[in-house]
ZALOMAR-822153 format. One record per atom (N, C-alpha, C, O): residue number from 1; residue in one letter; chain; atom name; x, y, z. Coordinates in nm, 3 decimals, always signed. Layout:
ZALOMAR-822153
+-----+------+------+------+---------+---------+---------+
| pos | code | unit | site |       x |       y |       z |
+-----+------+------+------+---------+---------+---------+
| NUM |    a |    A |   CA |       X |       Y |       Z |
...
+-----+------+------+------+---------+---------+---------+
This chain:
ZALOMAR-822153
+-----+------+------+------+---------+---------+---------+
| pos | code | unit | site |       x |       y |       z |
+-----+------+------+------+---------+---------+---------+
|   1 |    m |    A |    N |  -2.046 |  +0.568 |  +4.442 |
|   1 |    m |    A |   CA |  -1.918 |  +0.567 |  +4.375 |
|   1 |    m |    A |    C |  -1.869 |  +0.711 |  +4.363 |
|   1 |    m |    A |    O |  -1.948 |  +0.803 |  +4.341 |
|   2 |    a |    A |    N |  -1.744 |  +0.728 |  +4.377 |
|   2 |    a |    A |   CA |  -1.685 |  +0.861 |  +4.372 |
|   2 |    a |    A |    C |  -1.689 |  +0.916 |  +4.230 |
|   2 |    a |    A |    O |  -1.691 |  +0.841 |  +4.133 |
|   3 |    a |    A |    N |  -1.691 |  +1.049 |  +4.219 |
|   3 |    a |    A |   CA |  -1.700 |  +1.115 |  +4.089 |
|   3 |    a |    A |    C |  -1.580 |  +1.081 |  +4.000 |
|   3 |    a |    A |    O |  -1.597 |  +1.062 |  +3.880 |
|   4 |    w |    A |    N |  -1.459 |  +1.072 |  +4.057 |
|   4 |    w |    A |   CA |  -1.342 |  +1.043 |  +3.975 |
|   4 |    w |    A |    C |  -1.347 |  +0.901 |  +3.921 |
|   4 |    w |    A |    O |  -1.293 |  +0.875 |  +3.813 |
|   5 |    q |    A |    N |  -1.410 |  +0.808 |  +3.993 |
|   5 |    q |    A |   CA |  -1.422 |  +0.672 |  +3.945 |
|   5 |    q |    A |    C |  -1.520 |  +0.664 |  +3.828 |
|   5 |    q |    A |    O |  -1.496 |  +0.591 |  +3.732 |
|   6 |    e |    A |    N |  -1.630 |  +0.740 |  +3.835 |
|   6 |    e |    A |   CA |  -1.726 |  +0.741 |  +3.725 |
|   6 |    e |    A |    C |  -1.662 |  +0.799 |  +3.599 |
|   6 |    e |    A |    O |  -1.680 |  +0.747 |  +3.489 |
|   7 |    n |    A |    N |  -1.588 |  +0.907 |  +3.616 |
|   7 |    n |    A |   CA |  -1.520 |  +0.968 |  +3.501 |
|   7 |    n |    A |    C |  -1.417 |  +0.873 |  +3.443 |
|   7 |    n |    A |    O |  -1.399 |  +0.867 |  +3.322 |
|   8 |    s |    A |    N |  -1.348 |  +0.798 |  +3.530 |
|   8 |    s |    A |   CA |  -1.248 |  +0.704 |  +3.484 |
|   8 |    s |    A |    C |  -1.312 |  +0.593 |  +3.400 |
|   8 |    s |    A |    O |  -1.256 |  +0.555 |  +3.297 |
|   9 |    a |    A |    N |  -1.427 |  +0.543 |  +3.441 |
|   9 |    a |    A |   CA |  -1.496 |  +0.439 |  +3.365 |
|   9 |    a |    A |    C |  -1.542 |  +0.494 |  +3.230 |
|   9 |    a |    A |    O |  -1.535 |  +0.425 |  +3.128 |
|  10 |    c |    A |    N |  -1.588 |  +0.615 |  +3.230 |
|  10 |    c |    A |   CA |  -1.633 |  +0.680 |  +3.106 |
|  10 |    c |    A |    C |  -1.515 |  +0.700 |  +3.010 |
|  10 |    c |    A |    O |  -1.528 |  +0.676 |  +2.890 |
|  11 |    k |    A |    N |  -1.403 |  +0.743 |  +3.064 |
|  11 |    k |    A |   CA |  -1.283 |  +0.762 |  +2.982 |
|  11 |    k |    A |    C |  -1.237 |  +0.629 |  +2.923 |
|  11 |    k |    A |    O |  -1.194 |  +0.622 |  +2.808 |
|  12 |    s |    A |    N |  -1.247 |  +0.524 |  +3.003 |
|  12 |    s |    A |   CA |  -1.206 |  +0.392 |  +2.956 |
|  12 |    s |    A |    C |  -1.295 |  +0.346 |  +2.840 |
|  12 |    s |    A |    O |  -1.245 |  +0.293 |  +2.741 |
|  13 |    r |    A |    N |  -1.426 |  +0.368 |  +2.851 |
|  13 |    r |    A |   CA |  -1.517 |  +0.331 |  +2.743 |
|  13 |    r |    A |    C |  -1.489 |  +0.413 |  +2.618 |
|  13 |    r |    A |    O |  -1.494 |  +0.360 |  +2.507 |
|  14 |    h |    A |    N |  -1.459 |  +0.539 |  +2.635 |
|  14 |    h |    A |   CA |  -1.428 |  +0.625 |  +2.520 |
|  14 |    h |    A |    C |  -1.299 |  +0.578 |  +2.452 |
|  14 |    h |    A |    O |  -1.291 |  +0.575 |  +2.329 |
|  15 |    r |    A |    N |  -1.199 |  +0.542 |  +2.531 |
|  15 |    r |    A |   CA |  -1.074 |  +0.492 |  +2.472 |
|  15 |    r |    A |    C |  -1.099 |  +0.364 |  +2.393 |
|  15 |    r |    A |    O |  -1.046 |  +0.348 |  +2.283 |
|  16 |    q |    A |    N |  -1.180 |  +0.273 |  +2.448 |
|  16 |    q |    A |   CA |  -1.210 |  +0.149 |  +2.379 |
|  16 |    q |    A |    C |  -1.285 |  +0.177 |  +2.249 |
|  16 |    q |    A |    O |  -1.258 |  +0.114 |  +2.147 |
|  17 |    l |    A |    N |  -1.378 |  +0.269 |  +2.253 |
|  17 |    l |    A |   CA |  -1.454 |  +0.305 |  +2.134 |
|  17 |    l |    A |    C |  -1.361 |  +0.364 |  +2.027 |
|  17 |    l |    A |    O |  -1.369 |  +0.326 |  +1.911 |
|  18 |    l |    A |    N |  -1.274 |  +0.456 |  +2.066 |
|  18 |    l |    A |   CA |  -1.180 |  +0.516 |  +1.971 |
|  18 |    l |    A |    C |  -1.084 |  +0.413 |  +1.914 |
|  18 |    l |    A |    O |  -1.052 |  +0.417 |  +1.795 |
|  19 |    l |    A |    N |  -1.038 |  +0.320 |  +1.997 |
|  19 |    l |    A |   CA |  -0.950 |  +0.214 |  +1.948 |
|  19 |    l |    A |    C |  -1.023 |  +0.126 |  +1.848 |
|  19 |    l |    A |    O |  -0.966 |  +0.089 |  +1.745 |
|  20 |    g |    A |    N |  -1.148 |  +0.092 |  +1.877 |
|  20 |    g |    A |   CA |  -1.227 |  +0.011 |  +1.784 |
|  20 |    g |    A |    C |  -1.248 |  +0.080 |  +1.652 |
|  20 |    g |    A |    O |  -1.238 |  +0.017 |  +1.547 |
|  21 |    i |    A |    N |  -1.276 |  +0.209 |  +1.655 |
|  21 |    i |    A |   CA |  -1.295 |  +0.285 |  +1.531 |
|  21 |    i |    A |    C |  -1.164 |  +0.291 |  +1.452 |
|  21 |    i |    A |    O |  -1.165 |  +0.272 |  +1.331 |
|  22 |    a |    A |    N |  -1.053 |  +0.316 |  +1.519 |
|  22 |    a |    A |   CA |  -0.923 |  +0.323 |  +1.451 |
|  22 |    a |    A |    C |  -0.888 |  +0.189 |  +1.387 |
|  22 |    a |    A |    O |  -0.840 |  +0.186 |  +1.273 |
|  23 |    l |    A |    N |  -0.911 |  +0.080 |  +1.457 |
|  23 |    l |    A |   CA |  -0.881 |  -0.052 |  +1.401 |
|  23 |    l |    A |    C |  -0.971 |  -0.084 |  +1.282 |
|  23 |    l |    A |    O |  -0.926 |  -0.146 |  +1.185 |
|  24 |    t |    A |    N |  -1.095 |  -0.042 |  +1.288 |
|  24 |    t |    A |   CA |  -1.187 |  -0.065 |  +1.177 |
|  24 |    t |    A |    C |  -1.143 |  +0.011 |  +1.053 |
|  24 |    t |    A |    O |  -1.152 |  -0.040 |  +0.941 |
|  25 |    i |    A |    N |  -1.095 |  +0.132 |  +1.072 |
|  25 |    i |    A |   CA |  -1.051 |  +0.214 |  +0.958 |
|  25 |    i |    A |    C |  -0.918 |  +0.164 |  +0.902 |
|  25 |    i |    A |    O |  -0.901 |  +0.161 |  +0.780 |
|  26 |    l |    A |    N |  -0.826 |  +0.126 |  +0.987 |
|  26 |    l |    A |   CA |  -0.691 |  +0.088 |  +0.943 |
|  26 |    l |    A |    C |  -0.678 |  -0.057 |  +0.901 |
|  26 |    l |    A |    O |  -0.582 |  -0.091 |  +0.832 |
|  27 |    a |    A |    N |  -0.769 |  -0.144 |  +0.940 |
|  27 |    a |    A |   CA |  -0.756 |  -0.287 |  +0.912 |
|  27 |    a |    A |    C |  -0.747 |  -0.319 |  +0.762 |
|  27 |    a |    A |    O |  -0.662 |  -0.399 |  +0.725 |
|  28 |    p |    A |    N |  -0.830 |  -0.260 |  +0.675 |
|  28 |    p |    A |   CA |  -0.821 |  -0.296 |  +0.533 |
|  28 |    p |    A |    C |  -0.686 |  -0.267 |  +0.470 |
|  28 |    p |    A |    O |  -0.650 |  -0.330 |  +0.371 |
|  29 |    s |    A |    N |  -0.609 |  -0.174 |  +0.523 |
|  29 |    s |    A |   CA |  -0.478 |  -0.145 |  +0.465 |
|  29 |    s |    A |    C |  -0.383 |  -0.263 |  +0.479 |
|  29 |    s |    A |    O |  -0.285 |  -0.270 |  +0.405 |
|  30 |    g |    A |    N |  -0.408 |  -0.353 |  +0.569 |
|  30 |    g |    A |   CA |  -0.326 |  -0.473 |  +0.584 |
|  30 |    g |    A |    C |  -0.352 |  -0.576 |  +0.476 |
|  30 |    g |    A |    O |  -0.274 |  -0.670 |  +0.461 |
|  31 |    w |    A |    N |  -0.461 |  -0.562 |  +0.401 |
|  31 |    w |    A |   CA |  -0.495 |  -0.658 |  +0.297 |
|  31 |    w |    A |    C |  -0.453 |  -0.612 |  +0.159 |
|  31 |    w |    A |    O |  -0.482 |  -0.682 |  +0.061 |
|  32 |    t |    A |    N |  -0.388 |  -0.500 |  +0.147 |
|  32 |    t |    A |   CA |  -0.351 |  -0.450 |  +0.015 |
|  32 |    t |    A |    C |  -0.234 |  -0.530 |  -0.041 |
|  32 |    t |    A |    O |  -0.155 |  -0.588 |  +0.033 |
|  33 |    k |    A |    N |  -0.225 |  -0.531 |  -0.172 |
|  33 |    k |    A |   CA |  -0.116 |  -0.600 |  -0.240 |
|  33 |    k |    A |    C |  -0.001 |  -0.503 |  -0.266 |
|  33 |    k |    A |    O |  -0.023 |  -0.382 |  -0.273 |
|  34 |    p |    A |    N |  +0.120 |  -0.555 |  -0.279 |
|  34 |    p |    A |   CA |  +0.233 |  -0.466 |  -0.313 |
|  34 |    p |    A |    C |  +0.220 |  -0.414 |  -0.456 |
|  34 |    p |    A |    O |  +0.148 |  -0.470 |  -0.538 |
|  35 |    a |    A |    N |  +0.289 |  -0.308 |  -0.483 |
|  35 |    a |    A |   CA |  +0.285 |  -0.248 |  -0.617 |
|  35 |    a |    A |    C |  +0.343 |  -0.345 |  -0.720 |
|  35 |    a |    A |    O |  +0.432 |  -0.424 |  -0.689 |
|  36 |    l |    A |    N |  +0.293 |  -0.337 |  -0.841 |
|  36 |    l |    A |   CA |  +0.340 |  -0.423 |  -0.949 |
|  36 |    l |    A |    C |  +0.466 |  -0.365 |  -1.013 |
|  36 |    l |    A |    O |  +0.496 |  -0.247 |  -0.997 |
|  37 |    w |    A |    N |  +0.538 |  -0.450 |  -1.084 |
|  37 |    w |    A |   CA |  +0.662 |  -0.412 |  -1.152 |
|  37 |    w |    A |    C |  +0.637 |  -0.410 |  -1.303 |
|  37 |    w |    A |    O |  +0.555 |  -0.488 |  -1.353 |
|  38 |    y |    A |    N |  +0.706 |  -0.324 |  -1.374 |
|  38 |    y |    A |   CA |  +0.691 |  -0.312 |  -1.519 |
|  38 |    y |    A |    C |  +0.828 |  -0.294 |  -1.583 |
|  38 |    y |    A |    O |  +0.924 |  -0.248 |  -1.520 |
|  39 |    w |    A |    N |  +0.835 |  -0.333 |  -1.711 |
|  39 |    w |    A |   CA |  +0.954 |  -0.300 |  -1.790 |
|  39 |    w |    A |    C |  +0.937 |  -0.158 |  -1.839 |
|  39 |    w |    A |    O |  +0.833 |  -0.124 |  -1.896 |
|  40 |    w |    A |    N |  +1.038 |  -0.076 |  -1.818 |
|  40 |    w |    A |   CA |  +1.039 |  +0.062 |  -1.865 |
|  40 |    w |    A |    C |  +1.148 |  +0.074 |  -1.970 |
|  40 |    w |    A |    O |  +1.262 |  +0.034 |  -1.945 |
|  41 |    a |    A |    N |  +1.116 |  +0.129 |  -2.086 |
|  41 |    a |    A |   CA |  +1.212 |  +0.143 |  -2.196 |
|  41 |    a |    A |    C |  +1.245 |  +0.291 |  -2.217 |
|  41 |    a |    A |    O |  +1.158 |  +0.378 |  -2.210 |
|  42 |    s |    A |    N |  +1.371 |  +0.316 |  -2.242 |
|  42 |    s |    A |   CA |  +1.416 |  +0.453 |  -2.266 |
|  42 |    s |    A |    C |  +1.377 |  +0.496 |  -2.407 |
|  42 |    s |    A |    O |  +1.387 |  +0.417 |  -2.502 |
|  43 |    q |    A |    N |  +1.332 |  +0.619 |  -2.421 |
|  43 |    q |    A |   CA |  +1.299 |  +0.673 |  -2.553 |
|  43 |    q |    A |    C |  +1.424 |  +0.718 |  -2.628 |
|  43 |    q |    A |    O |  +1.419 |  +0.739 |  -2.749 |
|  44 |    q |    A |    N |  +1.536 |  +0.735 |  -2.557 |
|  44 |    q |    A |   CA |  +1.657 |  +0.787 |  -2.618 |
|  44 |    q |    A |    C |  +1.761 |  +0.679 |  -2.648 |
|  44 |    q |    A |    O |  +1.840 |  +0.693 |  -2.741 |
|  45 |    t |    A |    N |  +1.759 |  +0.572 |  -2.569 |
|  45 |    t |    A |   CA |  +1.857 |  +0.463 |  -2.590 |
|  45 |    t |    A |    C |  +1.784 |  +0.330 |  -2.595 |
|  45 |    t |    A |    O |  +1.661 |  +0.327 |  -2.591 |
|  46 |    e |    A |    N |  +1.859 |  +0.222 |  -2.603 |
|  46 |    e |    A |   CA |  +1.801 |  +0.087 |  -2.609 |
|  46 |    e |    A |    C |  +1.783 |  +0.026 |  -2.470 |
|  46 |    e |    A |    O |  +1.746 |  -0.092 |  -2.460 |
|  47 |    h |    A |    N |  +1.806 |  +0.101 |  -2.365 |
|  47 |    h |    A |   CA |  +1.802 |  +0.045 |  -2.230 |
|  47 |    h |    A |    C |  +1.659 |  +0.016 |  -2.184 |
|  47 |    h |    A |    O |  +1.564 |  +0.086 |  -2.219 |
|  48 |    r |    A |    N |  +1.650 |  -0.091 |  -2.104 |
|  48 |    r |    A |   CA |  +1.523 |  -0.127 |  -2.038 |
|  48 |    r |    A |    C |  +1.551 |  -0.151 |  -1.891 |
|  48 |    r |    A |    O |  +1.656 |  -0.203 |  -1.854 |
|  49 |    v |    A |    N |  +1.455 |  -0.113 |  -1.806 |
|  49 |    v |    A |   CA |  +1.470 |  -0.124 |  -1.661 |
|  49 |    v |    A |    C |  +1.341 |  -0.182 |  -1.605 |
|  49 |    v |    A |    O |  +1.231 |  -0.144 |  -1.647 |
|  50 |    c |    A |    N |  +1.354 |  -0.274 |  -1.510 |
|  50 |    c |    A |   CA |  +1.237 |  -0.326 |  -1.439 |
|  50 |    c |    A |    C |  +1.220 |  -0.244 |  -1.312 |
|  50 |    c |    A |    O |  +1.307 |  -0.244 |  -1.225 |
|  51 |    a |    A |    N |  +1.106 |  -0.173 |  -1.301 |
|  51 |    a |    A |   CA |  +1.082 |  -0.087 |  -1.185 |
|  51 |    a |    A |    C |  +0.932 |  -0.076 |  -1.158 |
|  51 |    a |    A |    O |  +0.850 |  -0.107 |  -1.244 |
|  52 |    q |    A |    N |  +0.899 |  -0.030 |  -1.037 |
|  52 |    q |    A |   CA |  +0.759 |  -0.013 |  -1.001 |
|  52 |    q |    A |    C |  +0.703 |  +0.120 |  -1.050 |
|  52 |    q |    A |    O |  +0.583 |  +0.132 |  -1.074 |
|  53 |    s |    A |    N |  +0.788 |  +0.219 |  -1.066 |
|  53 |    s |    A |   CA |  +0.744 |  +0.350 |  -1.114 |
|  53 |    s |    A |    C |  +0.841 |  +0.398 |  -1.221 |
|  53 |    s |    A |    O |  +0.952 |  +0.346 |  -1.234 |
|  54 |    s |    A |    N |  +0.799 |  +0.497 |  -1.295 |
|  54 |    s |    A |   CA |  +0.879 |  +0.548 |  -1.405 |
|  54 |    s |    A |    C |  +1.013 |  +0.604 |  -1.357 |
|  54 |    s |    A |    O |  +1.017 |  +0.681 |  -1.261 |
|  55 |    p |    A |    N |  +1.123 |  +0.567 |  -1.424 |
|  55 |    p |    A |   CA |  +1.253 |  +0.621 |  -1.387 |
|  55 |    p |    A |    C |  +1.270 |  +0.768 |  -1.426 |
|  55 |    p |    A |    O |  +1.363 |  +0.834 |  -1.378 |
|  56 |    g |    A |    N |  +1.183 |  +0.820 |  -1.511 |
|  56 |    g |    A |   CA |  +1.195 |  +0.960 |  -1.550 |
|  56 |    g |    A |    C |  +1.105 |  +0.992 |  -1.668 |
|  56 |    g |    A |    O |  +1.027 |  +0.909 |  -1.714 |
|  57 |    a |    A |    N |  +1.117 |  +1.114 |  -1.715 |
|  57 |    a |    A |   CA |  +1.029 |  +1.162 |  -1.822 |
|  57 |    a |    A |    C |  +1.059 |  +1.096 |  -1.956 |
|  57 |    a |    A |    O |  +0.969 |  +1.083 |  -2.039 |
|  58 |    a |    A |    N |  +1.181 |  +1.054 |  -1.979 |
|  58 |    a |    A |   CA |  +1.220 |  +0.997 |  -2.108 |
|  58 |    a |    A |    C |  +1.199 |  +0.845 |  -2.114 |
|  58 |    a |    A |    O |  +1.259 |  +0.778 |  -2.198 |
|  59 |    w |    A |    N |  +1.115 |  +0.791 |  -2.028 |
|  59 |    w |    A |   CA |  +1.091 |  +0.646 |  -2.023 |
|  59 |    w |    A |    C |  +0.943 |  +0.619 |  -2.045 |
|  59 |    w |    A |    O |  +0.858 |  +0.699 |  -2.006 |
|  60 |    f |    A |    N |  +0.912 |  +0.504 |  -2.109 |
|  60 |    f |    A |   CA |  +0.773 |  +0.465 |  -2.125 |
|  60 |    f |    A |    C |  +0.757 |  +0.319 |  -2.082 |
|  60 |    f |    A |    O |  +0.851 |  +0.239 |  -2.090 |
|  61 |    r |    A |    N |  +0.636 |  +0.286 |  -2.035 |
|  61 |    r |    A |   CA |  +0.609 |  +0.150 |  -1.988 |
|  61 |    r |    A |    C |  +0.599 |  +0.058 |  -2.109 |
|  61 |    r |    A |    O |  +0.523 |  +0.084 |  -2.202 |
|  62 |    d |    A |    N |  +0.677 |  -0.049 |  -2.107 |
|  62 |    d |    A |   CA |  +0.696 |  -0.133 |  -2.223 |
|  62 |    d |    A |    C |  +0.619 |  -0.265 |  -2.220 |
|  62 |    d |    A |    O |  +0.614 |  -0.334 |  -2.321 |
|  63 |    s |    A |    N |  +0.560 |  -0.302 |  -2.106 |
|  63 |    s |    A |   CA |  +0.500 |  -0.435 |  -2.099 |
|  63 |    s |    A |    C |  +0.386 |  -0.443 |  -2.000 |
|  63 |    s |    A |    O |  +0.343 |  -0.342 |  -1.942 |
|  64 |    t |    A |    N |  +0.338 |  -0.564 |  -1.982 |
|  64 |    t |    A |   CA |  +0.235 |  -0.589 |  -1.882 |
|  64 |    t |    A |    C |  +0.298 |  -0.595 |  -1.744 |
|  64 |    t |    A |    O |  +0.419 |  -0.582 |  -1.730 |
|  65 |    a |    A |    N |  +0.216 |  -0.614 |  -1.643 |
|  65 |    a |    A |   CA |  +0.262 |  -0.612 |  -1.504 |
|  65 |    a |    A |    C |  +0.328 |  -0.743 |  -1.463 |
|  65 |    a |    A |    O |  +0.295 |  -0.850 |  -1.513 |
|  66 |    f |    A |    N |  +0.423 |  -0.730 |  -1.370 |
|  66 |    f |    A |   CA |  +0.491 |  -0.845 |  -1.311 |
|  66 |    f |    A |    C |  +0.483 |  -0.834 |  -1.159 |
|  66 |    f |    A |    O |  +0.460 |  -0.726 |  -1.105 |
|  67 |    t |    A |    N |  +0.502 |  -0.947 |  -1.090 |
|  67 |    t |    A |   CA |  +0.492 |  -0.947 |  -0.944 |
|  67 |    t |    A |    C |  +0.627 |  -0.945 |  -0.874 |
|  67 |    t |    A |    O |  +0.632 |  -0.930 |  -0.752 |
|  68 |    d |    A |    N |  +0.736 |  -0.960 |  -0.948 |
|  68 |    d |    A |   CA |  +0.868 |  -0.964 |  -0.886 |
|  68 |    d |    A |    C |  +0.960 |  -0.858 |  -0.945 |
|  68 |    d |    A |    O |  +0.933 |  -0.803 |  -1.051 |
|  69 |    s |    A |    N |  +1.069 |  -0.832 |  -0.875 |
|  69 |    s |    A |   CA |  +1.160 |  -0.724 |  -0.914 |
|  69 |    s |    A |    C |  +1.249 |  -0.759 |  -1.033 |
|  69 |    s |    A |    O |  +1.322 |  -0.672 |  -1.082 |
|  70 |    t |    A |    N |  +1.244 |  -0.882 |  -1.080 |
|  70 |    t |    A |   CA |  +1.322 |  -0.919 |  -1.200 |
|  70 |    t |    A |    C |  +1.233 |  -0.922 |  -1.325 |
|  70 |    t |    A |    O |  +1.279 |  -0.955 |  -1.434 |
|  71 |    c |    A |    N |  +1.106 |  -0.886 |  -1.308 |
|  71 |    c |    A |   CA |  +1.008 |  -0.886 |  -1.418 |
|  71 |    c |    A |    C |  +1.004 |  -1.021 |  -1.490 |
|  71 |    c |    A |    O |  +1.011 |  -1.027 |  -1.612 |
|  72 |    s |    A |    N |  +0.994 |  -1.127 |  -1.413 |
|  72 |    s |    A |   CA |  +0.989 |  -1.261 |  -1.472 |
|  72 |    s |    A |    C |  +0.857 |  -1.333 |  -1.445 |
|  72 |    s |    A |    O |  +0.823 |  -1.426 |  -1.518 |
|  73 |    i |    A |    N |  +0.783 |  -1.295 |  -1.342 |
|  73 |    i |    A |   CA |  +0.656 |  -1.360 |  -1.308 |
|  73 |    i |    A |    C |  +0.542 |  -1.264 |  -1.339 |
|  73 |    i |    A |    O |  +0.525 |  -1.163 |  -1.271 |
|  74 |    r |    A |    N |  +0.465 |  -1.297 |  -1.442 |
|  74 |    r |    A |   CA |  +0.356 |  -1.209 |  -1.482 |
|  74 |    r |    A |    C |  +0.247 |  -1.206 |  -1.375 |
|  74 |    r |    A |    O |  +0.216 |  -1.307 |  -1.312 |
|  75 |    a |    A |    N |  +0.189 |  -1.087 |  -1.356 |
|  75 |    a |    A |   CA |  +0.079 |  -1.072 |  -1.261 |
|  75 |    a |    A |    C |  -0.047 |  -1.130 |  -1.322 |
|  75 |    a |    A |    O |  -0.073 |  -1.116 |  -1.442 |
|  76 |    k |    A |    N |  -0.127 |  -1.197 |  -1.237 |
|  76 |    k |    A |   CA |  -0.251 |  -1.255 |  -1.283 |
|  76 |    k |    A |    C |  -0.358 |  -1.145 |  -1.284 |
|  76 |    k |    A |    O |  -0.367 |  -1.067 |  -1.190 |
|  77 |    p |    A |    N |  -0.439 |  -1.139 |  -1.392 |
|  77 |    p |    A |   CA |  -0.545 |  -1.039 |  -1.394 |
|  77 |    p |    A |    C |  -0.652 |  -1.073 |  -1.290 |
|  77 |    p |    A |    O |  -0.659 |  -1.186 |  -1.241 |
|  78 |    f |    A |    N |  -0.733 |  -0.977 |  -1.258 |
|  78 |    f |    A |   CA |  -0.837 |  -0.996 |  -1.157 |
|  78 |    f |    A |    C |  -0.902 |  -1.126 |  -1.182 |
|  78 |    f |    A |    O |  -0.994 |  -1.164 |  -1.109 |
+-----+------+------+------+---------+---------+---------+
């Protein structure tokens, strides 16, 4: 067999190995859950906002977690 053919087979095996390693590392990220939603209350006014992260420094988390953007479906604990 010619030298370039042997190198080609070796390169192919290396590519397959690297692809397998990449898929093994990246696969669990497909099983993650989306971020939860919370009611955030303003410390300065009476306003409340349903959001996944804090709207700013003057806001505090007011409730338990929800699974939807309207904060109507409570998240189930583990």
